[in-house]
C-alpha positions as CSV (number, residue, x, y, z in Angstrom):
1,X,107.6,67.2,55.7
2,X,109.4,66.4,58.9
3,X,112.3,68.7,59.6
4,X,115.6,67.4,60.9
5,X,115.1,68.4,64.5
6,X,111.8,66.8,64.7
7,X,113.1,63.7,63.0
8,X,115.9,63.4,65.5
9,X,113.4,64.0,68.4
10,X,111.1,61.2,67.1
11,X,114.1,58.8,66.7
12,X,115.2,59.4,70.3
13,X,111.6,59.0,71.5
14,X,111.1,55.7,69.6
15,X,114.2,54.2,71.2
16,X,113.4,55.5,74.7
17,X,109.7,56.4,74.9
18,X,109.7,56.9,78.7
19,X,112.7,59.2,78.8
20,X,111.4,62.5,80.2
21,X,113.8,64.8,78.4
22,X,113.2,63.1,75.1
23,X,109.4,63.5,75.6
24,X,110.0,67.2,76.4
25,X,112.1,67.8,73.3
26,X,109.6,66.0,71.1
27,X,106.8,68.1,72.6
28,X,108.8,71.3,72.1
29,X,109.4,70.5,68.4
30,X,105.7,69.9,67.8
31,X,105.1,73.1,69.8
32,X,107.3,75.1,67.5
33,X,105.4,73.8,64.5
34,X,102.2,75.0,66.0
35,X,100.9,71.4,66.7
36,X,99.8,72.2,70.2
37,X,97.7,69.1,70.7
38,X,100.6,66.8,70.0
39,X,103.0,69.0,72.0
40,X,100.6,69.0,75.0
41,X,100.6,65.2,75.2
42,X,104.3,64.9,75.2
43,X,104.8,67.6,77.8
44,X,102.4,65.7,80.1
45,X,104.4,62.6,79.5
46,X,107.6,64.4,80.3
47,X,106.1,65.8,83.6
48,X,104.9,62.3,84.5
49,X,108.1,60.4,83.8
50,X,110.6,63.0,85.2
51,X,112.3,62.5,88.5
52,X,113.3,66.1,88.5
53,X,110.9,68.7,89.8
54,X,112.3,71.5,87.6
55,X,111.7,69.5,84.4
56,X,108.2,68.6,85.5
57,X,107.6,72.2,86.3
58,X,108.7,73.5,82.9
59,X,106.8,70.7,81.1
60,X,103.6,71.7,82.8
61,X,104.2,75.4,82.1
62,X,104.6,74.6,78.4
63,X,101.6,72.3,78.5
64,X,99.6,75.3,79.9
65,X,100.8,77.5,77.1
66,X,99.5,75.0,74.6
67,X,96.1,75.1,76.3
68,X,96.2,78.9,76.2
69,X,96.8,78.9,72.5
70,X,93.9,76.5,72.0
71,X,91.5,78.8,73.9
72,X,88.3,78.3,75.9
73,X,89.9,76.0,78.4
74,X,90.4,78.4,81.3
75,X,89.7,75.8,84.1
76,X,92.2,73.4,82.6
77,X,94.7,76.2,82.2
78,X,94.4,77.2,85.8
79,X,94.7,73.6,87.0
80,X,97.9,73.0,84.9
81,X,99.6,76.1,86.3
82,X,98.6,75.3,89.8
83,X,100.0,71.8,89.3
84,X,103.3,73.4,88.1
85,X,103.4,75.5,91.3
86,X,103.2,72.3,93.3
87,X,106.4,71.1,91.8
88,X,108.4,74.4,92.2
89,X,106.5,76.7,94.6
90,X,109.6,78.9,95.0
91,X,109.9,80.0,91.4
92,X,108.1,83.1,90.0
93,X,107.2,82.0,86.4
94,X,104.0,80.1,87.2
95,X,102.7,82.8,89.5
96,X,103.2,85.3,86.7
97,X,101.2,83.2,84.2
98,X,98.5,82.5,86.8
99,X,98.2,86.2,87.6
100,X,97.6,86.9,83.9
101,X,95.0,84.2,83.7
102,X,93.2,85.6,86.7
103,X,93.4,89.1,85.1
104,X,91.8,87.7,81.9
105,X,89.0,86.3,84.0
106,X,88.8,89.6,85.9
107,X,89.4,87.8,89.2
108,X,91.3,90.8,90.5
109,X,92.0,89.7,94.0
110,X,93.4,86.4,92.8
111,X,95.5,88.2,90.2
112,X,96.9,90.6,92.8
113,X,97.6,87.9,95.4
114,X,99.3,85.6,92.9
115,X,101.5,88.4,91.7
116,X,102.5,89.3,95.3
117,X,103.5,85.7,96.0
118,X,105.4,85.6,92.7
119,X,107.4,88.7,93.7
120,X,108.5,86.9,96.9
121,X,109.9,84.0,94.8
122,X,112.2,86.2,92.7
123,X,115.9,85.5,93.1
124,X,119.1,85.3,91.3
125,X,119.9,81.7,92.5
126,X,117.2,80.0,90.4
127,X,118.5,77.8,87.6
128,X,117.3,78.9,84.1
129,X,114.6,77.1,82.3
130,X,115.5,75.4,79.0
131,X,112.9,77.4,77.0
132,X,111.3,80.8,76.9
133,X,107.8,80.5,78.6
134,X,107.0,84.1,78.3
135,X,108.2,85.4,81.6
136,X,109.9,88.8,81.0
137,X,111.3,89.2,84.5
138,X,110.4,90.4,88.0
139,X,109.1,93.7,86.7
140,X,106.2,91.8,85.0
141,X,105.0,90.6,88.4
142,X,105.1,94.1,89.7
143,X,103.1,95.2,86.6
144,X,100.5,92.5,87.3
145,X,100.2,93.6,90.9
146,X,99.9,97.3,89.9
147,X,97.1,96.5,87.4
148,X,95.2,94.3,89.8
149,X,95.7,96.8,92.7
150,X,93.7,99.4,90.7
151,X,90.7,97.1,90.2
152,X,90.6,96.1,93.9
153,X,90.5,99.7,95.0
154,X,94.2,100.1,96.0
155,X,94.5,103.2,93.9
156,X,97.5,104.8,95.8
157,X,99.4,101.5,95.5
158,X,98.6,101.1,91.9
159,X,99.8,104.6,90.9
160,X,102.9,104.2,93.1
161,X,103.9,100.9,91.4
162,X,103.2,102.3,87.9
163,X,105.5,105.3,88.6
164,X,108.1,103.0,90.0
165,X,107.9,100.8,86.9
166,X,108.2,103.8,84.7
167,X,111.5,104.8,86.3
168,X,112.9,101.3,86.3
169,X,115.9,100.5,84.1
170,X,114.9,96.8,83.9
171,X,111.5,97.1,82.4
172,X,111.0,96.2,78.7
173,X,110.0,99.0,76.4
174,X,106.6,97.5,75.4
175,X,105.7,97.3,79.1
176,X,107.0,100.8,79.7
177,X,104.7,102.1,77.0
178,X,101.7,100.4,78.6
179,X,102.8,101.8,82.0
180,X,103.0,105.3,80.6
181,X,99.5,105.0,79.1
182,X,98.2,103.6,82.4
183,X,99.7,106.4,84.4
184,X,98.0,108.9,82.1
185,X,94.6,107.2,82.2
186,X,94.6,106.3,85.9
187,X,95.8,109.8,86.8
188,X,92.8,111.3,85.0
189,X,90.4,109.0,86.7
190,X,91.8,109.3,90.2
191,X,93.2,112.3,92.0
192,X,94.6,112.0,95.5
193,X,92.6,114.6,97.6
194,X,95.3,116.5,99.4
195,X,94.0,120.1,99.3
196,X,92.3,121.7,102.3
197,X,89.0,123.4,102.3
198,X,86.7,124.8,105.1
199,X,84.7,121.6,105.2
200,X,87.7,120.0,107.0
201,X,88.0,122.7,109.6
202,X,86.6,120.6,112.5
203,X,89.1,117.8,111.6
204,X,92.2,120.0,111.9
205,X,94.6,118.5,114.4
206,X,95.5,121.9,115.6
207,X,93.2,124.9,115.1
208,X,95.6,127.8,114.8
209,X,94.5,131.4,115.0
210,X,92.6,132.4,111.9
211,X,92.2,128.8,110.6
212,X,88.4,129.2,110.9
213,X,88.5,131.8,108.1
214,X,90.4,129.8,105.5
215,X,88.2,128.7,102.6
216,X,90.9,126.8,100.8
217,X,94.7,126.4,100.7
218,X,97.1,126.3,97.7
219,X,99.9,123.9,98.6
220,X,100.3,120.5,97.1
221,X,100.4,118.7,100.4
222,X,99.3,121.0,103.2
223,X,102.7,122.8,103.5
224,X,101.1,126.2,104.0
225,X,98.7,124.8,106.6
226,X,101.7,123.2,108.4
227,X,103.6,126.5,108.5
228,X,100.6,128.3,109.9
229,X,100.0,125.5,112.4
230,X,103.6,125.6,113.8
231,X,103.4,129.4,114.1
232,X,99.9,129.5,115.4
233,X,98.5,131.5,112.5
234,X,101.2,134.2,112.6
235,X,100.4,137.3,110.6
236,X,102.9,139.4,108.7
237,X,105.5,136.7,108.7
238,X,108.4,136.3,106.3
239,X,109.5,133.6,103.9
240,X,112.3,132.5,101.6
241,X,110.9,130.3,98.9
242,X,113.3,128.4,96.7
243,X,111.7,126.8,93.7
244,X,108.5,128.8,93.7
245,X,107.2,127.7,90.3
246,X,103.6,129.0,89.8
247,X,102.2,131.9,91.8
248,X,99.2,130.0,93.1
249,X,99.0,126.4,91.8
250,X,100.6,124.2,94.4
251,X,102.2,127.3,96.0
252,X,103.4,127.0,99.6
253,X,103.3,130.8,100.1
254,X,100.2,132.1,98.3
255,X,97.9,131.5,101.3
256,X,100.5,133.1,103.7
257,X,100.8,136.2,101.5
258,X,97.2,136.5,100.4
259,X,95.3,136.0,103.7
260,X,97.9,136.4,106.5
261,X,99.9,139.3,105.2
262,X,103.3,137.6,104.8
263,X,106.1,139.0,102.6
264,X,109.2,137.3,101.3
265,X,111.5,136.3,98.5
266,X,110.5,133.8,95.9
267,X,113.2,132.3,93.6
268,X,113.0,130.1,90.5
269,X,115.4,129.3,87.7
270,X,112.8,129.8,85.0
271,X,112.5,133.5,84.0
272,X,109.2,133.0,82.3
273,X,107.7,131.6,85.5
274,X,109.1,134.5,87.4
275,X,107.6,137.0,85.0
276,X,104.2,135.4,85.5
277,X,104.8,135.2,89.3
278,X,105.5,139.0,89.5
279,X,102.4,139.8,87.6
280,X,100.2,137.9,90.0
281,X,101.9,138.2,93.4
282,X,103.3,141.0,95.5
283,X,106.3,139.3,97.1
284,X,109.8,139.9,95.6
285,X,110.5,137.3,92.9
286,X,114.0,136.5,91.5
287,X,114.9,134.6,88.4
288,X,118.2,132.9,89.3
289,X,120.0,129.6,89.7
290,X,119.8,129.0,93.4
291,X,122.9,126.9,93.4
292,X,124.9,130.0,92.5
293,X,123.1,132.7,94.6
294,X,125.0,134.6,97.3
295,X,122.3,134.5,100.0
296,X,124.1,137.1,102.1
297,X,123.2,139.6,99.4
298,X,119.5,138.9,99.3
299,X,118.6,138.1,102.9
300,X,117.8,141.2,104.8
301,X,117.1,139.6,108.2
302,X,118.8,137.0,110.3
303,X,115.5,135.3,111.2
304,X,112.8,134.2,108.8
305,X,109.6,132.4,109.6
306,X,109.6,129.9,106.7
307,X,112.1,128.3,104.3
308,X,111.0,126.2,101.3
309,X,113.7,124.3,99.4
310,X,112.1,122.4,96.5
311,X,114.0,122.0,93.2
312,X,114.8,119.2,90.8
313,X,116.5,116.8,91.3
314,X,116.7,116.2,95.1
315,X,120.5,116.4,95.0
316,X,120.2,119.9,93.7
317,X,117.8,120.8,96.5
318,X,120.3,119.5,99.0
319,X,123.1,121.5,97.3
320,X,121.0,124.7,97.6
321,X,120.3,124.0,101.3
322,X,124.0,123.7,101.9
323,X,124.6,127.1,100.3
324,X,122.3,128.9,102.7
325,X,124.4,130.1,105.7
326,X,122.5,128.4,108.4
327,X,125.0,129.5,110.9
328,X,123.9,133.1,110.4
329,X,120.3,132.8,109.4
330,X,117.5,131.0,111.3
331,X,114.2,129.7,109.9
332,X,111.3,128.9,112.2
333,X,109.8,126.3,109.8
334,X,111.5,124.4,106.9
335,X,110.0,122.1,104.3
336,X,112.6,120.2,102.4
337,X,111.9,118.0,99.4
338,X,114.1,114.9,99.3
339,X,112.0,112.8,96.8
340,X,113.0,109.7,98.7
341,X,110.4,107.6,96.8
342,X,112.5,107.8,93.6
343,X,116.0,108.3,95.1
344,X,117.7,105.0,94.1
345,X,120.4,105.4,96.7
346,X,118.1,106.8,99.4
347,X,120.9,109.2,100.4
348,X,119.4,112.7,100.2
349,X,116.9,112.2,103.0
350,X,119.6,110.8,105.3
351,X,122.1,113.5,104.4
352,X,119.6,116.4,104.7
353,X,118.4,115.1,108.1
354,X,121.9,114.9,109.5
355,X,122.7,118.4,108.1
356,X,119.7,120.2,109.5
357,X,120.0,118.4,112.8
358,X,123.6,119.7,113.1
359,X,122.1,123.3,113.0
360,X,119.6,122.6,115.7
361,X,116.5,121.9,113.6
362,X,114.0,119.4,114.8
363,X,112.2,117.0,112.4
364,X,108.5,117.3,113.2
365,X,107.1,115.2,110.4
366,X,109.2,113.0,108.1
367,X,108.3,111.2,104.9
368,X,105.3,113.3,103.9
369,X,103.4,112.1,100.8
370,X,100.4,112.7,98.7
371,X,99.6,109.0,99.0
372,X,100.6,106.1,101.3
373,X,103.8,105.3,99.4
374,X,105.5,108.2,97.6
375,X,107.4,109.9,100.5
376,X,108.9,113.1,99.1
377,X,109.3,115.7,101.9
378,X,110.4,116.4,105.5
379,X,109.1,119.2,107.7
380,X,111.2,120.8,110.4
381,X,111.1,123.6,113.0
382,X,113.8,125.5,115.0
383,X,112.8,124.9,118.6
384,X,114.0,128.4,119.6
385,X,111.3,129.9,117.3
386,X,108.3,127.6,117.8
387,X,106.1,126.9,120.8
388,X,106.9,123.7,122.6
389,X,103.2,123.0,123.1
390,X,102.6,123.0,119.3
391,X,105.7,120.9,118.7
392,X,104.5,118.3,121.2
393,X,101.1,118.3,119.5
394,X,102.4,117.9,115.9
395,X,105.6,115.9,116.2
396,X,105.6,112.5,114.5
397,X,109.0,111.1,113.6
398,X,107.9,107.5,113.0
399,X,109.4,105.8,109.9
400,X,106.1,105.3,108.2
401,X,105.1,107.3,105.1
402,X,102.6,110.0,106.2
403,X,99.8,110.9,103.8
404,X,99.7,114.7,104.3
405,X,96.0,115.1,105.0
406,X,95.9,112.2,107.4
407,X,98.8,113.7,109.3
408,X,97.3,117.3,109.4
409,X,93.8,116.1,110.3
410,X,92.6,114.0,113.1
411,X,92.5,110.8,111.0
412,X,95.4,108.7,112.4
């Protein structure tokens, strides 16, 4: 039985069979009824008869979707979508659908490239299409790029994009669930190698005193090696570690204490972690909220060799930094975590740089990361307390993201 909408569409078509919009509406009605063969023919007629590129574009997209539902016509499907692109090359929808087709065919380079082009075409000034062709939004192109990036060996980029999507407020929940699953699975398969071991000794950019005896480090991103580099392997140094977390895993001070005889104060807000820390390490450990600590009461010297400020979120880290009386206490080396890669306003990095500069600190390496994208930390020294020769050897204040091992080793 012909429904009222289809009957009206047929009546309009009979009276004006070459009217592009009437052909499109008739095709859409058949499409909604699941009669894709009939729908396909009227979409093609609409594209052929229309004098408006946008209508031709949408007609070809809908014709492509009909082919997709019919299955086993990949070459025709690709051709239809490419033809749509020729009408409106500055719109993102066809690129998204093409990227998905290439993904289905495991043509990963084509899927990646098409998604990249589609991202460039995203904009708010595009008129809306008349129908839903299955394009969820710009996040879907980023998702396509992230998936394809993994399969062409761009592991860092893929993980970076997946994490970015997971934080996005625009992403649809079904996509977010897939992204979370991908992060978990990809993360198990690929780990960014950012730890040091003695096989890398010859590659060290600066071979500080005692570096030849180090079998492995503990920091997440070479922070302990950076501290020792800037102080030329100093022994019996001192540190203030804010946000110490585990005693050894990703610890910035374990190597300093264990092999170079350093002592210091380690602070964390979690009393359970501090209890564990005390049982495994010899340095003083304090369970406290660092945003409320009176640092004058716990600091016993006016000069320390190393300050770590690493809490969550980055705004809290900056608040803690501001509480430390830098006018009365100096630190030879500072590592500050700004988490710029997921700071929506990109403010903490700028504010912390201005703040530390005002107290005489020099940025040696900015935008440190585990990979080539996720810049999360800046590394500083106080020029009064660090050799000028070492500063000149290690300084790199370029705006690019610096993968930590590439920066610390002779791999630039």
